[in-house]
mmCIF file of the N, C-alpha and C atoms, coordinates in Angstrom:
data_MODEL
# 
_entry.id   MODEL 
# 
loop_
_atom_site.group_PDB 
_atom_site.id 
_atom_site.type_symbol 
_atom_site.label_atom_id 
_atom_site.label_alt_id 
_atom_site.label_comp_id 
_atom_site.label_asym_id 
_atom_site.label_entity_id 
_atom_site.label_seq_id 
_atom_site.pdbx_PDB_ins_code 
_atom_site.Cartn_x 
_atom_site.Cartn_y 
_atom_site.Cartn_z 
_atom_site.occupancy 
_atom_site.B_iso_or_equiv 
_atom_site.pdbx_formal_charge 
_atom_site.auth_seq_id 
_atom_site.auth_comp_id 
_atom_site.auth_asym_id 
_atom_site.auth_atom_id 
_atom_site.pdbx_PDB_model_num 
ATOM 1   N N  . MET A 1 1  ? 147.275 -27.744 13.558 1.00 0.00 ? 1  MET A N  1 
ATOM 2   C CA . MET A 1 1  ? 146.345 -27.868 14.792 1.00 0.00 ? 1  MET A CA 1 
ATOM 3   C C  . MET A 1 1  ? 147.434 -27.827 16.233 1.00 0.00 ? 1  MET A C  1 
ATOM 4   N N  . ALA A 1 2  ? 148.326 -28.795 16.314 1.00 0.00 ? 2  ALA A N  1 
ATOM 5   C CA . ALA A 1 2  ? 149.400 -28.766 17.150 1.00 0.00 ? 2  ALA A CA 1 
ATOM 6   C C  . ALA A 1 2  ? 149.923 -27.399 17.557 1.00 0.00 ? 2  ALA A C  1 
ATOM 7   N N  . THR A 1 3  ? 150.225 -26.738 16.579 1.00 0.00 ? 3  THR A N  1 
ATOM 8   C CA . THR A 1 3  ? 150.786 -25.483 16.782 1.00 0.00 ? 3  THR A CA 1 
ATOM 9   C C  . THR A 1 3  ? 150.057 -24.428 17.612 1.00 0.00 ? 3  THR A C  1 
ATOM 10  N N  . GLY A 1 4  ? 148.808 -24.313 17.064 1.00 0.00 ? 4  GLY A N  1 
ATOM 11  C CA . GLY A 1 4  ? 147.929 -23.523 17.894 1.00 0.00 ? 4  GLY A CA 1 
ATOM 12  C C  . GLY A 1 4  ? 147.704 -24.083 19.369 1.00 0.00 ? 4  GLY A C  1 
ATOM 13  N N  . MET A 1 5  ? 147.584 -25.180 19.699 1.00 0.00 ? 5  MET A N  1 
ATOM 14  C CA . MET A 1 5  ? 147.529 -25.812 20.956 1.00 0.00 ? 5  MET A CA 1 
ATOM 15  C C  . MET A 1 5  ? 148.889 -25.618 21.789 1.00 0.00 ? 5  MET A C  1 
ATOM 16  N N  . ALA A 1 6  ? 150.056 -25.449 21.176 1.00 0.00 ? 6  ALA A N  1 
ATOM 17  C CA . ALA A 1 6  ? 151.432 -25.301 21.988 1.00 0.00 ? 6  ALA A CA 1 
ATOM 18  C C  . ALA A 1 6  ? 151.259 -23.750 22.265 1.00 0.00 ? 6  ALA A C  1 
ATOM 19  N N  . THR A 1 7  ? 150.773 -22.709 21.462 1.00 0.00 ? 7  THR A N  1 
ATOM 20  C CA . THR A 1 7  ? 150.875 -21.457 21.785 1.00 0.00 ? 7  THR A CA 1 
ATOM 21  C C  . THR A 1 7  ? 149.566 -20.723 22.559 1.00 0.00 ? 7  THR A C  1 
ATOM 22  N N  . ALA A 1 8  ? 148.722 -21.896 22.777 1.00 0.00 ? 8  ALA A N  1 
ATOM 23  C CA . ALA A 1 8  ? 147.643 -21.217 23.509 1.00 0.00 ? 8  ALA A CA 1 
ATOM 24  C C  . ALA A 1 8  ? 147.857 -20.686 25.030 1.00 0.00 ? 8  ALA A C  1 
ATOM 25  N N  . GLY A 1 9  ? 147.281 -19.658 25.369 1.00 0.00 ? 9  GLY A N  1 
ATOM 26  C CA . GLY A 1 9  ? 147.354 -18.955 26.462 1.00 0.00 ? 9  GLY A CA 1 
ATOM 27  C C  . GLY A 1 9  ? 148.719 -18.389 26.488 1.00 0.00 ? 9  GLY A C  1 
ATOM 28  N N  . ARG A 1 10 ? 149.415 -18.098 25.619 1.00 0.00 ? 10 ARG A N  1 
ATOM 29  C CA . ARG A 1 10 ? 150.811 -17.211 25.548 1.00 0.00 ? 10 ARG A CA 1 
ATOM 30  C C  . ARG A 1 10 ? 150.445 -16.071 25.176 1.00 0.00 ? 10 ARG A C  1 
ATOM 31  N N  . ASP A 1 11 ? 151.170 -15.111 25.375 1.00 0.00 ? 11 ASP A N  1 
ATOM 32  C CA . ASP A 1 11 ? 150.997 -13.485 25.050 1.00 0.00 ? 11 ASP A CA 1 
ATOM 33  C C  . ASP A 1 11 ? 152.484 -13.169 24.609 1.00 0.00 ? 11 ASP A C  1 
ATOM 34  N N  . HIS A 1 12 ? 152.389 -11.737 24.277 1.00 0.00 ? 12 HIS A N  1 
ATOM 35  C CA . HIS A 1 12 ? 153.716 -11.427 23.829 1.00 0.00 ? 12 HIS A CA 1 
ATOM 36  C C  . HIS A 1 12 ? 154.776 -11.182 24.738 1.00 0.00 ? 12 HIS A C  1 
ATOM 37  N N  . CYS A 1 13 ? 154.457 -10.885 26.027 1.00 0.00 ? 13 CYS A N  1 
ATOM 38  C CA . CYS A 1 13 ? 155.321 -11.234 27.101 1.00 0.00 ? 13 CYS A CA 1 
ATOM 39  C C  . CYS A 1 13 ? 156.193 -12.363 27.067 1.00 0.00 ? 13 CYS A C  1 
ATOM 40  N N  . ASP A 1 14 ? 155.485 -13.510 27.165 1.00 0.00 ? 14 ASP A N  1 
ATOM 41  C CA . ASP A 1 14 ? 155.952 -14.875 27.303 1.00 0.00 ? 14 ASP A CA 1 
ATOM 42  C C  . ASP A 1 14 ? 157.004 -15.131 26.001 1.00 0.00 ? 14 ASP A C  1 
ATOM 43  N N  . TYR A 1 15 ? 156.575 -14.653 25.116 1.00 0.00 ? 15 TYR A N  1 
ATOM 44  C CA . TYR A 1 15 ? 157.659 -14.873 23.659 1.00 0.00 ? 15 TYR A CA 1 
ATOM 45  C C  . TYR A 1 15 ? 158.776 -13.922 23.884 1.00 0.00 ? 15 TYR A C  1 
ATOM 46  N N  . ALA A 1 16 ? 158.542 -12.841 24.460 1.00 0.00 ? 16 ALA A N  1 
ATOM 47  C CA . ALA A 1 16 ? 159.805 -11.957 24.587 1.00 0.00 ? 16 ALA A CA 1 
ATOM 48  C C  . ALA A 1 16 ? 160.878 -12.694 25.737 1.00 0.00 ? 16 ALA A C  1 
ATOM 49  N N  . GLN A 1 17 ? 160.148 -13.100 26.761 1.00 0.00 ? 17 GLN A N  1 
ATOM 50  C CA . GLN A 1 17 ? 161.000 -13.656 27.603 1.00 0.00 ? 17 GLN A CA 1 
ATOM 51  C C  . GLN A 1 17 ? 161.640 -14.964 27.267 1.00 0.00 ? 17 GLN A C  1 
ATOM 52  N N  . ALA A 1 18 ? 160.833 -15.807 26.265 1.00 0.00 ? 18 ALA A N  1 
ATOM 53  C CA . ALA A 1 18 ? 161.651 -17.016 25.869 1.00 0.00 ? 18 ALA A CA 1 
ATOM 54  C C  . ALA A 1 18 ? 162.601 -16.769 24.877 1.00 0.00 ? 18 ALA A C  1 
ATOM 55  N N  . PHE A 1 19 ? 162.497 -15.543 24.205 1.00 0.00 ? 19 PHE A N  1 
ATOM 56  C CA . PHE A 1 19 ? 163.595 -14.975 23.278 1.00 0.00 ? 19 PHE A CA 1 
ATOM 57  C C  . PHE A 1 19 ? 164.800 -14.628 23.976 1.00 0.00 ? 19 PHE A C  1 
ATOM 58  N N  . LEU A 1 20 ? 164.553 -13.870 24.923 1.00 0.00 ? 20 LEU A N  1 
ATOM 59  C CA . LEU A 1 20 ? 165.589 -13.037 25.610 1.00 0.00 ? 20 LEU A CA 1 
ATOM 60  C C  . LEU A 1 20 ? 166.474 -13.979 26.753 1.00 0.00 ? 20 LEU A C  1 
ATOM 61  N N  . SER A 1 21 ? 165.657 -14.977 27.177 1.00 0.00 ? 21 SER A N  1 
ATOM 62  C CA . SER A 1 21 ? 166.413 -16.054 28.032 1.00 0.00 ? 21 SER A CA 1 
ATOM 63  C C  . SER A 1 21 ? 167.409 -17.010 27.281 1.00 0.00 ? 21 SER A C  1 
ATOM 64  N N  . ARG A 1 22 ? 167.297 -16.917 25.984 1.00 0.00 ? 22 ARG A N  1 
ATOM 65  C CA . ARG A 1 22 ? 168.069 -17.478 25.053 1.00 0.00 ? 22 ARG A CA 1 
ATOM 66  C C  . ARG A 1 22 ? 169.394 -16.807 24.660 1.00 0.00 ? 22 ARG A C  1 
ATOM 67  N N  . SER A 1 23 ? 169.370 -15.561 24.774 1.00 0.00 ? 23 SER A N  1 
ATOM 68  C CA . SER A 1 23 ? 170.397 -14.431 24.441 1.00 0.00 ? 23 SER A CA 1 
ATOM 69  C C  . SER A 1 23 ? 171.542 -14.419 25.347 1.00 0.00 ? 23 SER A C  1 
ATOM 70  N N  . PRO A 1 24 ? 172.782 -14.763 24.856 1.00 0.00 ? 24 PRO A N  1 
ATOM 71  C CA . PRO A 1 24 ? 173.785 -14.736 25.828 1.00 0.00 ? 24 PRO A CA 1 
ATOM 72  C C  . PRO A 1 24 ? 174.015 -13.181 26.327 1.00 0.00 ? 24 PRO A C  1 
ATOM 73  N N  . ALA A 1 25 ? 174.151 -12.330 25.572 1.00 0.00 ? 25 ALA A N  1 
ATOM 74  C CA . ALA A 1 25 ? 174.195 -10.980 25.910 1.00 0.00 ? 25 ALA A CA 1 
ATOM 75  C C  . ALA A 1 25 ? 173.225 -10.566 26.853 1.00 0.00 ? 25 ALA A C  1 
ATOM 76  N N  . TYR A 1 26 ? 171.883 -10.831 26.768 1.00 0.00 ? 26 TYR A N  1 
ATOM 77  C CA . TYR A 1 26 ? 170.873 -10.454 27.739 1.00 0.00 ? 26 TYR A CA 1 
ATOM 78  C C  . TYR A 1 26 ? 170.998 -11.251 29.025 1.00 0.00 ? 26 TYR A C  1 
ATOM 79  N N  . ARG A 1 27 ? 171.542 -12.611 29.033 1.00 0.00 ? 27 ARG A N  1 
ATOM 80  C CA . ARG A 1 27 ? 171.777 -13.246 30.410 1.00 0.00 ? 27 ARG A CA 1 
ATOM 81  C C  . ARG A 1 27 ? 172.961 -12.705 31.042 1.00 0.00 ? 27 ARG A C  1 
ATOM 82  N N  . ALA A 1 28 ? 174.041 -12.212 30.298 1.00 0.00 ? 28 ALA A N  1 
ATOM 83  C CA . ALA A 1 28 ? 175.226 -11.644 31.035 1.00 0.00 ? 28 ALA A CA 1 
ATOM 84  C C  . ALA A 1 28 ? 174.992 -10.254 31.443 1.00 0.00 ? 28 ALA A C  1 
ATOM 85  N N  . GLY A 1 29 ? 174.097 -9.300  30.761 1.00 0.00 ? 29 GLY A N  1 
ATOM 86  C CA . GLY A 1 29 ? 173.557 -8.073  31.225 1.00 0.00 ? 29 GLY A CA 1 
ATOM 87  C C  . GLY A 1 29 ? 172.830 -8.361  32.530 1.00 0.00 ? 29 GLY A C  1 
ATOM 88  N N  . TYR A 1 30 ? 171.647 -9.164  32.444 1.00 0.00 ? 30 TYR A N  1 
ATOM 89  C CA . TYR A 1 30 ? 171.027 -9.321  33.763 1.00 0.00 ? 30 TYR A CA 1 
ATOM 90  C C  . TYR A 1 30 ? 171.839 -9.887  34.718 1.00 0.00 ? 30 TYR A C  1 
ATOM 91  N N  . ALA A 1 31 ? 172.778 -10.661 34.655 1.00 0.00 ? 31 ALA A N  1 
ATOM 92  C CA . ALA A 1 31 ? 173.698 -11.306 35.667 1.00 0.00 ? 31 ALA A CA 1 
ATOM 93  C C  . ALA A 1 31 ? 174.215 -10.061 36.215 1.00 0.00 ? 31 ALA A C  1 
ATOM 94  N N  . ALA A 1 32 ? 174.728 -9.275  35.641 1.00 0.00 ? 32 ALA A N  1 
ATOM 95  C CA . ALA A 1 32 ? 175.658 -8.057  36.039 1.00 0.00 ? 32 ALA A CA 1 
ATOM 96  C C  . ALA A 1 32 ? 174.831 -7.084  37.063 1.00 0.00 ? 32 ALA A C  1 
ATOM 97  N N  . ILE A 1 33 ? 173.352 -6.902  36.882 1.00 0.00 ? 33 ILE A N  1 
ATOM 98  C CA . ILE A 1 33 ? 172.679 -6.002  37.501 1.00 0.00 ? 33 ILE A CA 1 
ATOM 99  C C  . ILE A 1 33 ? 171.577 -6.636  38.572 1.00 0.00 ? 33 ILE A C  1 
ATOM 100 N N  . ALA A 1 34 ? 171.712 -8.367  38.457 1.00 0.00 ? 34 ALA A N  1 
ATOM 101 C CA . ALA A 1 34 ? 170.613 -8.662  39.220 1.00 0.00 ? 34 ALA A CA 1 
ATOM 102 C C  . ALA A 1 34 ? 170.489 -8.392  40.677 1.00 0.00 ? 34 ALA A C  1 
ATOM 103 N N  . ALA A 1 35 ? 171.493 -8.053  41.464 1.00 0.00 ? 35 ALA A N  1 
ATOM 104 C CA . ALA A 1 35 ? 171.804 -7.782  42.704 1.00 0.00 ? 35 ALA A CA 1 
ATOM 105 C C  . ALA A 1 35 ? 171.459 -6.313  43.148 1.00 0.00 ? 35 ALA A C  1 
ATOM 106 N N  . ARG A 1 36 ? 171.375 -5.427  41.936 1.00 0.00 ? 36 ARG A N  1 
ATOM 107 C CA . ARG A 1 36 ? 171.096 -3.773  42.082 1.00 0.00 ? 36 ARG A CA 1 
ATOM 108 C C  . ARG A 1 36 ? 169.550 -3.624  42.368 1.00 0.00 ? 36 ARG A C  1 
ATOM 109 N N  . ASP A 1 37 ? 169.303 -2.384  42.488 1.00 0.00 ? 37 ASP A N  1 
ATOM 110 C CA . ASP A 1 37 ? 167.987 -1.801  42.859 1.00 0.00 ? 37 ASP A CA 1 
ATOM 111 C C  . ASP A 1 37 ? 167.137 -1.856  41.606 1.00 0.00 ? 37 ASP A C  1 
ATOM 112 N N  . ARG A 1 38 ? 165.879 -1.600  41.966 1.00 0.00 ? 38 ARG A N  1 
ATOM 113 C CA . ARG A 1 38 ? 164.840 -1.869  41.237 1.00 0.00 ? 38 ARG A CA 1 
ATOM 114 C C  . ARG A 1 38 ? 164.824 -0.698  39.860 1.00 0.00 ? 38 ARG A C  1 
ATOM 115 N N  . GLN A 1 39 ? 165.421 0.615   40.100 1.00 0.00 ? 39 GLN A N  1 
ATOM 116 C CA . GLN A 1 39 ? 165.506 1.344   39.049 1.00 0.00 ? 39 GLN A CA 1 
ATOM 117 C C  . GLN A 1 39 ? 166.695 0.968   37.953 1.00 0.00 ? 39 GLN A C  1 
ATOM 118 N N  . ALA A 1 40 ? 167.779 0.420   38.508 1.00 0.00 ? 40 ALA A N  1 
ATOM 119 C CA . ALA A 1 40 ? 168.628 -0.433  37.484 1.00 0.00 ? 40 ALA A CA 1 
ATOM 120 C C  . ALA A 1 40 ? 167.926 -1.389  36.702 1.00 0.00 ? 40 ALA A C  1 
ATOM 121 N N  . LYS A 1 41 ? 167.262 -2.299  37.320 1.00 0.00 ? 41 LYS A N  1 
ATOM 122 C CA . LYS A 1 41 ? 166.550 -3.312  36.639 1.00 0.00 ? 41 LYS A CA 1 
ATOM 123 C C  . LYS A 1 41 ? 165.630 -2.801  35.524 1.00 0.00 ? 41 LYS A C  1 
ATOM 124 N N  . GLU A 1 42 ? 165.036 -1.731  35.862 1.00 0.00 ? 42 GLU A N  1 
ATOM 125 C CA . GLU A 1 42 ? 163.735 -1.159  34.785 1.00 0.00 ? 42 GLU A CA 1 
ATOM 126 C C  . GLU A 1 42 ? 164.646 -0.357  33.774 1.00 0.00 ? 42 GLU A C  1 
ATOM 127 N N  . ASP A 1 43 ? 165.815 0.275   34.079 1.00 0.00 ? 43 ASP A N  1 
ATOM 128 C CA . ASP A 1 43 ? 166.685 0.900   33.186 1.00 0.00 ? 43 ASP A CA 1 
ATOM 129 C C  . ASP A 1 43 ? 167.092 -0.139  32.116 1.00 0.00 ? 43 ASP A C  1 
ATOM 130 N N  . PHE A 1 44 ? 167.636 -1.469  32.577 1.00 0.00 ? 44 PHE A N  1 
ATOM 131 C CA . PHE A 1 44 ? 168.045 -2.427  31.947 1.00 0.00 ? 44 PHE A CA 1 
ATOM 132 C C  . PHE A 1 44 ? 166.942 -3.013  31.077 1.00 0.00 ? 44 PHE A C  1 
ATOM 133 N N  . ALA A 1 45 ? 165.890 -3.327  31.605 1.00 0.00 ? 45 ALA A N  1 
ATOM 134 C CA . ALA A 1 45 ? 164.720 -3.880  30.769 1.00 0.00 ? 45 ALA A CA 1 
ATOM 135 C C  . ALA A 1 45 ? 164.447 -2.773  29.670 1.00 0.00 ? 45 ALA A C  1 
ATOM 136 N N  . ARG A 1 46 ? 164.310 -1.532  29.833 1.00 0.00 ? 46 ARG A N  1 
ATOM 137 C CA . ARG A 1 46 ? 164.064 -0.517  28.930 1.00 0.00 ? 46 ARG A CA 1 
ATOM 138 C C  . ARG A 1 46 ? 164.989 -0.689  27.937 1.00 0.00 ? 46 ARG A C  1 
ATOM 139 N N  . SER A 1 47 ? 166.269 -0.986  28.158 1.00 0.00 ? 47 SER A N  1 
ATOM 140 C CA . SER A 1 47 ? 167.411 -1.068  27.043 1.00 0.00 ? 47 SER A CA 1 
ATOM 141 C C  . SER A 1 47 ? 167.084 -2.153  26.065 1.00 0.00 ? 47 SER A C  1 
ATOM 142 N N  . TRP A 1 48 ? 166.466 -3.059  26.544 1.00 0.00 ? 48 TRP A N  1 
ATOM 143 C CA . TRP A 1 48 ? 166.167 -4.343  25.637 1.00 0.00 ? 48 TRP A CA 1 
ATOM 144 C C  . TRP A 1 48 ? 164.973 -4.255  25.154 1.00 0.00 ? 48 TRP A C  1 
ATOM 145 N N  . GLY A 1 49 ? 164.153 -2.830  25.288 1.00 0.00 ? 49 GLY A N  1 
ATOM 146 C CA . GLY A 1 49 ? 162.885 -2.681  24.570 1.00 0.00 ? 49 GLY A CA 1 
ATOM 147 C C  . GLY A 1 49 ? 161.725 -3.250  25.528 1.00 0.00 ? 49 GLY A C  1 
ATOM 148 N N  . LEU A 1 50 ? 161.679 -3.707  26.645 1.00 0.00 ? 50 LEU A N  1 
ATOM 149 C CA . LEU A 1 50 ? 160.882 -4.102  27.600 1.00 0.00 ? 50 LEU A CA 1 
ATOM 150 C C  . LEU A 1 50 ? 160.441 -3.041  28.377 1.00 0.00 ? 50 LEU A C  1 
ATOM 151 N N  . ARG A 1 51 ? 158.762 -3.298  28.580 1.00 0.00 ? 51 ARG A N  1 
ATOM 152 C CA . ARG A 1 51 ? 158.148 -2.348  29.398 1.00 0.00 ? 51 ARG A CA 1 
ATOM 153 C C  . ARG A 1 51 ? 157.376 -2.973  30.355 1.00 0.00 ? 51 ARG A C  1 
ATOM 154 N N  . PHE A 1 52 ? 157.135 -2.667  31.680 1.00 0.00 ? 52 PHE A N  1 
ATOM 155 C CA . PHE A 1 52 ? 156.336 -3.185  32.388 1.00 0.00 ? 52 PHE A CA 1 
ATOM 156 C C  . PHE A 1 52 ? 155.407 -2.312  32.923 1.00 0.00 ? 52 PHE A C  1 
ATOM 157 N N  . PRO A 1 53 ? 153.989 -2.162  32.501 1.00 0.00 ? 53 PRO A N  1 
ATOM 158 C CA . PRO A 1 53 ? 153.303 -1.097  32.918 1.00 0.00 ? 53 PRO A CA 1 
ATOM 159 C C  . PRO A 1 53 ? 152.651 -1.273  34.341 1.00 0.00 ? 53 PRO A C  1 
ATOM 160 N N  . HIS A 1 54 ? 152.614 -2.120  35.115 1.00 0.00 ? 54 HIS A N  1 
ATOM 161 C CA . HIS A 1 54 ? 152.196 -2.470  36.432 1.00 0.00 ? 54 HIS A CA 1 
ATOM 162 C C  . HIS A 1 54 ? 153.306 -2.374  37.456 1.00 0.00 ? 54 HIS A C  1 
# 
């Protein structure tokens, strides 16, 4: 029962963000492109299998 309450209101994006935020490779890659333009960030996200439809 507690598990259901802990995950209430979360979706796939929330889980992906939590997983990637713990990945040293993702954090290092994001730090390297953080100051770059939007296209660089979108390319980086796609390289990790992320997609933002809006």
